[in-house]
N, C-alpha and C positions, 0 to 999 in steps of 0.2 A: 891771021891775028885770032889766036885761040884764047878765050878768057879761062883762067883757073879759078876754081873756088877757093875763097880763103880758107886757110887752115884753122879750127876752132881754137879759140883762146884757151890756153891752159888754166889761166886765172878764173875765167868764167866755169870751167868744168869743176875746178877745186871749190867754187863758191857754191855750185849745183849739188855736189856731193855733201858738202856740210849742211845745207839746207835739207837736203834728203835724209841725211842721218838724224837731224832734229825732228822732223816729222815722224820718222820711223819710232824714234824713242818716244814721243808724244803717244803715238798710235798704240804702242805697247803699254806705256803708262796708262792712259785713259781706257784702253780695252781691259786691262786687268781690273781697274776700279770699276767698270761696267759689270764684269763677270761675277764679282762679289757684291757690287751694290745693287744690282737688280733684285737678287734673290732676298737681300735683306729688306730692300724697300717694299717688296712684295709681302714679307712676313709683317712690316709695320703697318702696311695698309690693311690686312687681314686682321690684325690686332686692334687697329681703330675701329674697323666695322664691328667686330665682335664685341667690343667694350660697349659700344652704342646699342648692339642689340641685346646685350646682356642686362643694361639698365631696365629695358622693358620686362624682361623675364622675371627679374628680382621683384620690381614692383608689382607685377600681376600675382607673383607668388605670396608676396606679403599681404596683398589686399584680399586676395581670396583666402588665405589663412587666417587673415583677422576677422573676415566674415564668418568662417566656421569656428573660431573661437568664441566670436560674440554668441553664436548659436549654441556652442557647448555650455556657456554660461547662463544663457536663459533657460535651456531645456534641462540643465544639470546631466547632461548624457556626456560622459568622457569620451566616448567614440569620436564624436566632432573635434575635441579638443586633441586627440592623438592624430586625427586626420589633419588639422590645421597645422601642426607640427611638421607632418610629412609634406604636406603642401609648400610649406615656406622652404624646406631642404630640398625639394624638388626644383624650385625656382632657382635657388642658389647653385644647384648641380647643373641645371640646363645653362645657366648663365656662364658657368666655367667652361662646359663643353663648347658653347658657342664661340668663346673667345680662342679656345685651343684649336678647333676645327678650323675656323677662317684663317687664323694664323698660318697653320700647316698648308692650307690650300693656296694661300699668297706666296709662300716659301716655294711650294712646288712649281707653282706656275712661272716663278722667277728661274728656278733651276732647269725647267724644260725649254725656256727661252734661251739659256746659255749656250748650248751647241750652235744655235742661229747666230748669236752675236759673234761666237769665237769664228764661226765661217766667214763672216763678213770682215773680221779683222784680219784674218790669216790671208784672205783673198786680195785685200787692199796692200797688205804687207807685200804680198808676191807681186803685185803690180808696180810697187815702188823699186822692185829689183830690176824691171824691165826698162826703167828710167835711165 
């Protein structure tokens, strides 16, 4: 009496293939969203940090510029007045460069993470071929 293994049910195999196709489709969809979304998210996080840093730069520039402007009015020395305008402009320029620099750093970090994410997505996709 030899026992034979039962043949796999073709309905179960079709159902498995259908679910595998659905998971593959979702993997590609969410993978593409991650490859685009992570650099964009890095850009916005850098922009958020830059805006908060720039507020401090602008306030310090205007505070020091106001002090120099007060000294210029008190001493009637226009060098202080010119310096006050330059310090205020420097505060604004520094604030703008903070926002730009941190936004680009966030974007570049996101772009550097993309190859690793793509590798994981492709590896998981290939594992599904073996199923």
